[in-house]
N, C-alpha and C positions, 0 to 999 in steps of 0.2 A: 504494500500500500504506500509506504513512504517512498519506495523506489519509483513508483509510477508518478508520484507528485514531483519528485526531484527531476525526473526525466523530462517532464513536460513543462516545467516552470521556467520562468524567465530567470536567468542567472543573477540579475540585479536584485530580484526579490529574495532569492536564497541568501545572498550576501547580507541583505538588510535584516532578514530574520536571524542570521547568525550574529550580527552586530547587536541586535536586541537581546538575544540569549546571553551573550557575554556581558553586556551592560547589566542585565538582571542578576547574573551570577556575581558580578562585582558588588552589588548591593547586599547579597547574602553572605559573601565571604570577602569583606573589604581587605584589600592589600595593595590597592593602587597599581595593579598590573593588568588585570583583565580589561580595565577601561581603555587602556592604550590599544589593546588588540581589537576592542569593539570599535574604536575610532578608525583603526586601519581597515576593518571589515566594512565600515560605513563608507569610507573613501573608495574602497574597491567596488562597492555597490554603485556609487555615483559614477565611477569610471566606466563600469560595465554598462550602466544605463546610457551614458553618453557615447561610448565607443563600442562597436561590436567586436569584442576581442574573444579569442578562444580560451578554453579552460587553462592551458598551460600559462598563457600570459596573465590570466586572472590570478593564478597562484603566484606568479612572479610579482605582480603588482601588490598583492597582499603581503608578500615577504618584504618588499621594499617599504611599503607604508608601515608595516610593523616595526621594522628596524628604525625608521625615522621617528615613529611615535614613541617607542620605548626609549630611544636614546635622547629624544627631546624632552621626555617627561621625567 
């Protein structure tokens, strides 16, 4: 069931849901780490929404945004 949802969903929506899950997890287990990954996932969602990029480039964008967010925070 989840695989069918993920297969047919817009990648930007999946990244946005992931960002919300990580932001919610940060509220439950505060440590100021997951929020930076949530921001990176949100930026990846925005990038994926604006630019039609493939899954490997989405992972690369998330890795770059994560490194920048964590090092900046």
